[in-house]
Structure formats: C-alpha cells, structure tokens
N, C-alpha and C positions, 0 to 999 in steps of 0.2 A: 085129510091127515095133516097134523100140525107139522110145520117146518121146524127142523132142529136148529138150535141156536148155539153159536160159539161166542163167548165174551172174551175180548182181548184187552189186556192192560199192559202198558209199558211202565217199568219201574227203575228207579235208582235211589237207594237209601230212603225207602218209604215205610220204615217200620212203624212210624207214628200213625200211618193211615191205612196200610194194606189190610190189616185184620178186619177193620170195620167195613171196608169195601167188600172183601171176599165174603164176609158174613151175610151180606145182602144178596149174594149171588148163588147160594147153595142150590137153588132151583134150576139153574141153567144146565143145559146138556153138556157143555164143555166150557172151561175157563182156562185161558192161556195167559200166563204171565211171562212177558218178554223183558228180561232184566239186562241192564247195561252197567255191570260192574259195581253192584251194591256191596258196601263194606259193613253194613249193619245187619240186623236180623230179618231183613225183607224176605230173603229166599227161605230162611227157616220157617217163618210164619206162613209163607205161601205153601210150602210143602206140608205143613201141619193141616192145612185146609184141603189137601188132596187134589190140588189143581195141577195142570201141566205147566212145568217150568222150562223155559228156554233161555239161553244166554246169548248175547250178541254184543258186538262193539257198538258204540254210539255213532249213529249215522245222521243225526239231526232228527227233529220230531217227526216230520213227514215220512221219511224213509224208514225210520225205526218202527213207527206205527204200522206202516204197510207190511213190514217184515212180520209183525205179529199177526196181521190179517192173513198173510200167506201161510202162516203156520196153523191156522184154524182148519179143522176138518169139515166143518159144516158150511153151507152156502150163505146162510144168514148170520150176520156178525153184528154184535153190539160192542162198540168201542167205548171204554170208560176209563177215566183217570183214577189213580189210586186214592185221591182225596174226594171221590164222589161215592154216592150211595143210591142204590135202587130201592125205592119204597114199595110197599105192597100194592098200592094203587097203580104205580107205574109198571110193576111186574104184570099185573092183570091186563093192562092195556097192551103191553108187548106181546103177551101170550095170545091175546085176541087177534092182534095183527098177524102173528105167525100162523094162526089157524086159517086165515083167509086174507092174504096181503093184497091190497088194491094198488100199492105203489111198490117201487123197487128200493125205496129209501125213505126214512122218516126223521124229521127233526124232533128233538126232545128239549123242552125248556128246562132251565136250571134255576133252582132257588138257592142262592148263594149266601154264605155266611162269612163275615169278616170280623176278626177279633171276637168271635163267638156270637155275634149279633147278625140276624138276618138283614140283608140289604135289599130294600124295596125299590130304591131309585138309583141314582148315580150312573145311569146308563146300563145297569145290569139286569133290569127288569125284562128287557126284550131279548135276552141271551137264549138262543135256541139252536145249538149246533146240530148238524146232521150226524147222527150217531148209530142208528140202526139201518143196515142196508144189506142188500144182496151183493156179495163180493164179485159177482159176474157183471154187475152194472155200476159199481162205484169203487173208487180207490182213493187213497190219500195222495195229495200232491206231494212234491218233493221239497217243500219249504222247510228250512231248518228250524223255524219258529213260526207260531201262528198258522199252523198247518190246518187243513180241512179236507173233508171228503168231497170229491168231485164226481158228478154223474150227469149224464146227458138229459135224463128225464127230470121232471119236477117232483121233488119229494113231498110226502105227506107230513102231517104234524100229529104228534102224540101229546095229549093235553096234560096228563099227570107229570109233574116236574121231577127231575132228578135233584137230589140234595148235593150241594157242592160246598165242602168245607175248605175254603180257600187258605186263609192265613190266620192261624190262632194267635199269633203275636206279630208285633211290628218287626221283630228280628227276622222272622221267616219271610215276610214280605220284602224287606230290604235285601235279603240274600237272593231271593228270586229276581229282583230287579237287577242285581249285579250280573247274574248269569244271562238273563234275557236281553239285557241291553247290549252285551257283547255279541250275542247271536244275531240280534236285530241289526246291529251296525254292520256286521259282516254280510247279512242278507241285502241291505241297502247298497253296500259297496259292490256286491256282485251284480246288482242291477244298474250300476253306473251312476248312482245318485250322488249329488254334491251338496255341500252345506256350508254356511258361514256360521261363525260363533254367535252372531246376533240371532240368526234363524233358529239355531239350536235352543237358545234360551227362550225365544218367543214360542216355540212349539210346546215347551213345558207350561208356559203361562196359559196358552190356549187350551191345553188339556185340562188344567185346573178349572178354568172358567166353564168349560163344557160340562165336566162331571159335577162340579159343585153347584153351579148356578143353572145352566141350561137343562141339565138332566136331574135337577132338584135334589142333588146330593145333600144339601143342608137339611133336608127332611129325614135323613138317616142319622142325625145327631152327630156326636163327636166322632163316631166311627166313619160317617160319611165324609167328614172333614179330613180325617187322617188318610182315608182311602184316596181322596183327591190329591192330597199333598204328596203322598208317596208315589202315586201313579204319575203325577206330573214330573216328579223328580226322575222317575224311570225313563220317561220320554226324553227329557233333557239329556240324561246320561247317554242314552242311545245315540242321539245326534252329536253329542260331544265326542263320543267314541268314533263315530263315522268321520268327523272332522280330523281326529287324530290319525285314523287309518289313511286318509287321503294325504295328510301332510307328514306321515311317518318318514323319518330320516331327514326331514327338512324343517323341523320345528323351530330351530334357532336361526333360520334364514329370513324370517318375516320381519 
C-alpha cells in the first residue's frame, strides 16, 4: 500500500509564486500552507486551491518549517518552498518511493532559474537538499536561516529535479539579501562569532571568486555575473551587520 504524503509550505507574501507551486501539487494527499503574516493575496490563492491553511507567528525558518511539519497529518512529508515546482517526472519518482521506501529520507536536486534563465553552474548544480522524509525519523533544525532537515540515517537520492524559480528580478534578490543578511548576522552573533571590517569585505571577495571563477559562473553569462556580484554583496553585508551587532552602542568609541 502506498504511503500517504503531506506537502508542507511556509509562506509570507508569496502571491507571485504560490499559485504556480500549488498547481504542481494537486496530486498530493494533503497540502499544508503555514503562513506568517502575509498581507497580499497569498492566503486567498491558497484557499482557492483547497489546501489546508494554518497561521503562525514567525519563528525563524527552521522552527517555522518544523511547525508546518507538525501540522501535517501523514507520516511522509515533502517540504517545498513557494518558489518551487514539482514536475511530472519528479511526481512519478516520489510516488514510486512512497510505494516502497528504502530510506527514511530523500534528497531532491533542484534546477534553479535566476532572472528567468536556468543556472547550470555558479555552485548551484550540486544543490540537492533533503526534502522528502518520514517525520518520525527527520526534523528541521532550529536555525533561523539556512535551515535543513536532520536525520540519523543516510538519505537516498531522487534523480528528477525540482524546478526552483529563485529571483525574477535584481530587486527581488537584493530584497532577499537585505532580510537574509540580518538573520545570518544574528545567527553568527548567537554562535559567538567575531569579525573585523577587513574580514567582512574579504568574505565577499572570496564568495565572488568562488561562484564566478571556481564554480564556473562565467559560463552562465551575464546572469552568472550578476548572481555572483549580488551574492558576494549579501555575504559582505551579513558580516558587516555582525560587526555592527558586536560594536553596537560603541561605534563612536573606535
């Protein structure tokens, strides 16, 4: 007998993406949208698709996604972001796994798009997060950003990729860098990390070199260049914000 599947999605102001995402999930046994204060049409669109809608305060990515998992009624869970799409080949592989699972969790590769163009290099080619899992064997960690599912056993791999429509415009990428850098800085602060201004700037330079040169981002054309530039800016901003948090209240004493 096939294991039933719950798909979980966390949202906040995702009206541009949620309809496309939910449209690819009509086959799932259950879809749970866990929303954290959307002020656009996200909830309206979700309800139009007949999915289960829950609302919660924002707890950080890890805790909020785990809250969505806890709201799922089935043991097997697929965690997906609002800007992702499950293709028919991927659906077929997921259903095959659910018929006879050999592992308690599975990684799923992602084919990502940036500014409307598929990115083949830039370090994104090896992106395969653990997304399908039995909730009795895996759970999200409590990281406020860059969260992941943790489990004791080794996960399997599903070959068909998930489509990931990251940033349609530079404005959306820059806005995400603004919020992620603040969360990332706080996470580093909580870990007791320290940083100098020189180190903050060097981290951005290293990020650019890694993405654009070492990870062959130049083969992704102008989109690869812009992706490396904005990503390196995001890293620099994160460490500058960490520096500011450390020196808050004493910025004029140096």
